[in-house]
C-alpha positions in Angstrom: 71.2 59.6 83.6 74.6 57.9 83.8 75.5 54.4 85.0 79.2 53.7 85.7 80.1 50.2 84.5 83.8 50.2 85.1 86.8 52.5 85.9 90.1 51.3 84.6 93.3 53.1 85.9 95.2 54.5 83.0 97.9 56.2 85.1 98.1 57.9 88.5 96.2 60.9 87.2 93.7 59.4 84.7 91.1 56.7 84.4 89.2 55.2 81.5 85.5 55.2 82.5 83.0 52.8 80.8 79.5 54.0 81.4 76.0 54.1 79.9 75.1 57.7 79.5 72.2 59.6 77.9 72.5 62.3 75.2 69.4 63.9 73.5 67.2 61.1 74.8 69.5 58.3 73.5 71.4 55.8 75.6 75.1 55.5 74.7 78.1 53.3 75.6 80.6 55.9 76.6 84.3 55.1 76.9 86.1 58.3 78.0 89.3 59.4 79.7 88.7 61.2 83.0 91.4 63.2 84.7 91.9 64.0 88.4 91.2 67.6 89.6 90.7 69.4 92.8 87.2 70.7 93.4 86.1 73.9 95.2 86.2 72.0 98.6 89.8 70.8 98.0 88.6 67.2 97.3 90.1 65.2 94.5 87.4 64.4 91.8 87.5 63.0 88.3 86.3 65.2 85.4 85.7 64.0 81.9 88.1 64.9 79.1 87.2 65.3 75.4 89.1 62.2 74.7 86.8 59.2 74.2 84.1 57.7 72.1 80.3 57.3 72.5 78.6 54.4 70.7 74.9 53.8 70.3 73.7 50.9 72.4 72.9 49.1 69.1 76.7 48.8 68.6 77.1 46.7 71.8 77.4 43.4 70.0 80.1 44.7 67.6 82.0 46.1 70.5 81.7 42.8 72.3 82.9 40.9 69.2 86.0 43.2 69.1 86.7 42.5 72.7 86.3 38.8 72.1 88.8 39.0 69.2 91.3 40.6 71.5 90.9 37.7 73.9 91.5 35.2 71.1 94.6 37.2 70.0 96.0 37.1 73.6 95.3 33.4 73.9 97.0 32.7 70.6 100.0 34.9 71.6 100.2 33.0 75.0 100.3 29.7 73.1 103.1 31.0 70.9 101.2 31.8 67.7 101.9 35.0 65.8 99.6 36.9 63.4 101.6 35.5 60.5 100.7 31.9 61.7 96.9 32.6 61.5 
């Protein structure tokens, strides 16, 4: 089982895929780099690389907290604050 949540273009040959996947009966948050390749039919497909991280679903809130802190950092930066000001 795999549910694609979001594909983010990294460059013209790679994407970062966020998905919920299953491994050994456990659901995981999977953030992985996928690269473009040509399949046996000559079609372009994305294949997973070894570069990435898989987190247990129980780590979702910690991941979300980290993303929220990035948002706060970007907001502060936009308003002219630096890390030294905080």
